[in-house]
C-alpha positions in Angstrom: -8.9 -12.9 23.4 -5.8 -14.5 21.8 -4.9 -12.2 18.8 -2.3 -12.6 16.1 -1.1 -9.2 14.9 1.0 -8.7 11.7 2.9 -5.6 11.0 3.4 -4.9 14.7 6.7 -3.2 14.2 5.2 -0.6 11.8 3.5 2.8 12.6 -0.2 1.6 12.8 0.7 -1.9 13.9 2.7 -1.0 16.8 0.0 1.2 18.1 -2.4 -1.7 17.7 -0.1 -4.0 19.7 0.1 -1.5 22.5 -3.7 -0.9 22.6 -4.5 -4.6 22.3 -2.3 -5.4 25.3 -3.8 -2.5 27.1 -7.3 -3.9 26.4 -6.2 -7.3 28.0 -5.8 -9.3 24.8 -3.2 -12.0 24.6 -1.0 -10.8 21.7 1.1 -12.9 19.3 3.2 -10.6 17.0 4.1 -12.1 13.7 7.2 -10.2 12.6 10.2 -10.4 10.3 12.7 -9.0 12.8 12.7 -10.1 16.4 15.0 -7.2 17.6 12.8 -4.6 15.7 9.7 -6.0 17.6 11.4 -5.7 21.0 12.4 -2.1 20.1 8.9 -1.3 18.9 7.4 -2.5 22.2 9.9 -0.3 24.1 9.0 2.7 22.1 5.3 2.2 23.3 6.5 1.2 26.8 4.5 -2.0 26.6 5.0 -3.9 29.8 2.5 -6.7 29.4 3.5 -10.1 28.1 3.7 -10.4 24.2 4.6 -13.4 22.3 6.9 -12.6 19.5 7.1 -15.1 16.5 9.4 -14.9 13.6 7.1 -15.0 10.4 8.2 -12.8 7.3 5.2 -12.0 5.0 7.1 -14.0 2.4 7.2 -17.0 4.5 3.8 -18.5 4.0 4.3 -21.7 6.1 5.4 -19.5 9.1 2.4 -17.3 8.6 0.0 -20.1 8.6 1.7 -21.7 11.7 1.5 -18.3 13.5 -2.3 -18.4 13.4 -2.7 -21.8 15.0 -4.2 -21.6 18.6 -5.4 -18.0 17.9 -8.9 -16.7 18.3 -8.5 -13.6 16.0 -6.3 -11.9 13.4 -5.4 -8.3 13.1 -3.5 -8.1 9.7 -1.8 -4.7 9.5 1.4 -6.0 7.8 2.4 -4.9 4.2 5.2 -3.6 2.2 4.3 0.2 2.3 6.3 2.4 0.2 5.7 5.2 -2.3 9.3 4.5 -3.6 9.4 3.5 -7.3 12.0 0.8 -6.6 9.8 -1.2 -4.3 7.0 -1.7 -6.9 7.8 -5.3 -7.8 8.2 -6.3 -4.1 4.8 -4.8 -3.2 3.0 -6.5 -6.1 4.6 -9.9 -5.0 4.2 -9.6 -1.2 1.0 -7.6 -0.3 -1.7 -9.7 -2.2 -0.1 -13.0 -1.6 0.5 -12.6 2.1 -3.1 -11.2 2.7 -4.4 -14.3 0.7 -2.5 -16.8 2.8 -3.4 -15.1 6.2 -7.1 -14.6 5.4 -7.6 -17.9 3.8 -5.9 -19.7 6.8 -7.8 -17.5 9.3 -11.1 -18.5 7.7 -10.1 -22.2 7.5 -9.2 -22.0 11.3 -12.5 -20.4 12.2 -10.9 -17.3 13.5 -13.5 -14.4 14.5 -12.9 -11.6 13.8 -10.5 -11.2 11.0 -9.5 -7.6 10.9 -7.7 -6.4 7.7 -6.1 -3.0 7.5 -6.5 -1.7 4.0 -6.1 2.0 2.9 -8.2 4.8 1.4 -5.7 4.4 -1.5 -7.9 1.5 -2.9 -10.4 4.1 -3.8 -7.9 6.2 -5.9 -8.1 7.7 -8.4 -11.3 9.1 -6.9 -14.4 8.2 -8.7 -16.6 10.7 -6.8 -16.3 13.5 -4.3 -17.1 11.2 -1.5 -15.0 8.5 0.2 -17.2 5.5 1.1 -16.0 2.2 2.5 -18.7 0.4 0.4 -17.7 1.9 -2.8 -16.1 -0.2 -5.4 -12.3 -0.1 -5.5 -10.6 2.0 -8.2 -7.7 1.4 -10.5 -4.7 2.6 -8.3 -2.2 5.3 -8.7 0.9 3.2 -8.7 2.5 0.1 -7.4 1.5 0.5 -3.7 -2.1 1.2 -4.3 -2.4 -1.4 -7.0 -0.9 -4.0 -4.5 -3.5 -3.0 -1.9 -6.3 -3.2 -4.4 -5.3 -6.7 -5.2 -5.3 -7.5 -1.4 -8.5 -5.8 -0.9 -10.3 -8.0 -3.5 -9.2 -11.1 -1.4 -10.7 -9.5 1.7 -13.9 -8.7 -0.2 -14.1 -12.2 -1.5 -14.3 -13.6 2.0 -16.8 -10.9 3.0 -19.0 -12.0 0.1 -18.8 -15.5 1.4 -19.9 -14.4 4.8 -16.6 -14.7 6.6 -16.2 -12.4 9.6 -13.6 -10.2 7.9 -13.6 -6.5 8.9 -11.8 -4.0 6.6 -10.4 -0.7 8.0 -9.5 2.0 5.6 -7.1 4.7 7.1 -6.4 8.0 5.4 -3.0 9.8 5.8 -1.8 8.5 9.0 0.2 10.9 11.4 0.8 10.9 15.2 3.3 10.3 18.0 5.4 7.2 18.5 6.5 6.0 15.1 8.9 3.2 15.8 10.7 3.4 12.4 13.9 5.2 12.9 13.6 6.7 9.4 9.8 7.4 9.9 6.9 5.9 7.8 6.3 7.6 4.6 3.5 9.9 5.8 5.5 11.0 8.7 8.6 11.6 6.6 6.4 13.6 4.3 5.3 15.8 7.1 8.9 16.5 8.2 9.7 17.5 4.6 6.8 19.9 4.6 7.8 21.4 7.9 11.3 22.0 6.3 10.2 23.7 3.2 7.2 25.7 4.4 5.5 25.3 1.0 2.5 23.4 -0.5 2.3 23.2 -4.3 -1.5 23.3 -4.1 -4.3 25.8 -4.1 -5.7 26.6 -0.6 -9.0 24.8 -1.3 -7.3 21.5 -2.2 -8.4 18.9 0.2 -6.9 15.8 1.8 -7.6 13.7 4.9 -5.4 13.1 7.9 -6.1 10.5 10.7 -4.4 10.1 14.1 -2.6 6.7 14.3 -4.0 6.3 17.8 -7.6 6.7 16.5 -6.9 4.1 13.8 -5.5 1.6 16.3 -8.5 2.3 18.6 -10.9 1.1 15.8 -8.8 -1.8 14.8 -8.6 -3.1 18.4 -12.2 -2.1 19.1 -13.2 -4.3 16.2 -11.8 -7.4 17.9 -15.3 -8.5 18.9 -16.7 -11.9 17.7 -19.9 -12.5 16.2 -20.2 -9.3 14.2 -19.8 -10.7 10.7 -18.3 -8.8 7.7 -17.9 -5.1 8.3 -16.2 -2.1 6.8 -14.9 1.0 8.4 -13.7 4.2 6.7 -11.3 5.9 9.1 -9.9 8.6 6.8 -10.0 11.0 9.8 -10.4 14.8 9.4 -11.0 16.2 6.0 -8.6 19.3 5.6 -8.1 21.8 2.9 -4.5 23.3 2.5 -5.8 26.6 4.0 -6.7 24.7 7.2 -3.4 23.0 7.3 -1.5 26.3 6.8 -3.5 28.0 9.5 -2.8 25.1 12.0 0.9 25.1 11.2 1.1 28.9 11.9 -1.0 28.6 15.1 1.0 25.9 16.5 4.7 27.1 15.4 4.3 30.8 14.8 5.8 30.2 11.3 4.5 31.4 8.0 3.6 28.7 5.5 2.8 29.4 1.8 0.8 27.5 -0.9 0.5 28.1 -4.7 -1.7 26.3 -7.1 0.7 24.3 -9.5 -0.8 22.7 -12.6 -1.2 19.1 -12.2 0.8 18.5 -15.4 3.8 20.2 -13.9 3.5 18.3 -10.6 3.2 14.9 -12.4 6.1 15.8 -14.8 8.4 16.6 -12.0 7.3 13.4 -10.2 8.2 11.4 -13.4 11.7 12.8 -13.4 12.1 12.1 -9.6 11.1 8.6 -10.1 13.6 8.1 -12.8 16.4 9.6 -10.6 15.3 7.2 -7.8 15.4 4.2 -10.0 18.9 5.0 -11.4 20.4 5.9 -8.1 18.4 3.4 -6.0 17.7 6.3 -3.5 14.5 7.0 -1.7 13.1 10.3 -2.6 10.7 12.5 -0.5 8.3 12.8 -3.5 7.4 10.5 -6.2 4.8 9.8 -9.1 2.4 7.5 -7.1 2.3 10.3 -4.3 1.8 12.9 -6.9 -1.1 11.0 -8.6 -2.9 10.6 -5.2 -2.3 14.2 -4.4 -3.6 15.5 -7.7 -6.6 13.1 -7.7 -8.1 14.7 -4.7 -7.2 18.3 -5.2 -10.4 19.5 -6.7 -13.0 16.9 -5.7 -12.9 15.3 -2.3 -15.6 16.8 -0.2 -17.2 14.3 2.1 -16.0 11.2 4.2 -18.7 8.7 5.0 -17.5 7.4 8.3 -20.8 6.8 10.0 -20.0 3.3 10.9 -16.8 4.0 12.7 -18.5 7.1 14.3 -21.4 4.9 15.6 -19.3 2.0 16.9 -16.1 3.8 18.2 -17.0 7.5 18.4 -14.4 8.0 15.8 -12.4 10.3 15.5 -11.6 11.2 19.1 -9.0 13.8 18.1 -9.2 16.9 15.8 -6.7 17.5 13.3 -5.1 20.4 15.3 -4.7 18.1 18.4 -3.1 15.5 16.2 -0.7 17.8 14.6 0.3 19.4 17.9 1.1 15.9 19.4 2.9 14.9 16.2 5.2 17.9 15.9 6.0 17.8 19.7 6.9 14.2 19.3 9.0 14.8 16.1 10.8 17.6 17.9 11.4 15.5 21.0 12.9 12.7 19.1 15.2 14.9 16.9 13.4 14.7 13.6 12.5 18.5 13.6 14.7 21.4 15.0 13.8 24.1 17.4 13.5 26.5 14.4 11.2 24.2 12.5 8.6 23.7 15.3 8.9 27.4 16.3 7.1 28.3 19.5 6.3 24.6 20.2 9.9 24.3 21.2 9.4 26.5 24.1 
């Protein structure tokens, strides 16, 4: 199958490209930076032929042209940032690029059209359960708001019967992040490993998913004739106690947690956002991330992932397996020191 893939230089997208090539698909990467695309392919040791086409998400004519002659679309690309300074850019780019790509793909008769969304479209949480068929929420900040707007485009096409498949990843971690500065979720993990402290109670919950499992679902969904589908791939539901135990078992280090009032977390995040805007610097913590974190700290208890489980035996890796592979990779690539990974460095 001839597949156009956006976002192929990012964390999820690069894994999708590698797995799509491995599955025998003819891949056309629509990218902003040609050199970055070649570097991403090298990180994943992709040896099969891949067509690389320059098509920035803001260049709508190039995006349309990039879909001509294709059988399917895998739209992973988006401006992803929890940095307050990127809010306007995300609001402008994410919904409009998704509309152009999905509208064009439908007009050209592509099947399937796989769109990578995020569990963030369901935040703030409306219930203790994450469900791909739930209504979207109101958002926690610029990134989630932009993805909610893009999600509405995808759902509009689904309502019309178009073969659009939506995939909703949770907090994505894993090896082989082609971004030299790391994606935000991976950078957050590095910061946690450095400080050994969680400002949450031990029973606060979140969901982590292996990037390889997300890509496996996205590439596996490249099957025509299935119609509209939705897959929640939030991954493994973990409370902070499990995360701390896993970190200790893998590294031998001691991690701590303490329940900090949500008002204090949000207040500190407001100040950090202000500093970020004034200095134009990216911070390891911000208001949107704080809102997401505090939204689920007392409520998330179930992930309805039965569709992904049935179709793709998702997930294939436990949280502990993913963490081990992730920490080893972060250490091998110099993002974490011997001291920070402890006994994993041996």
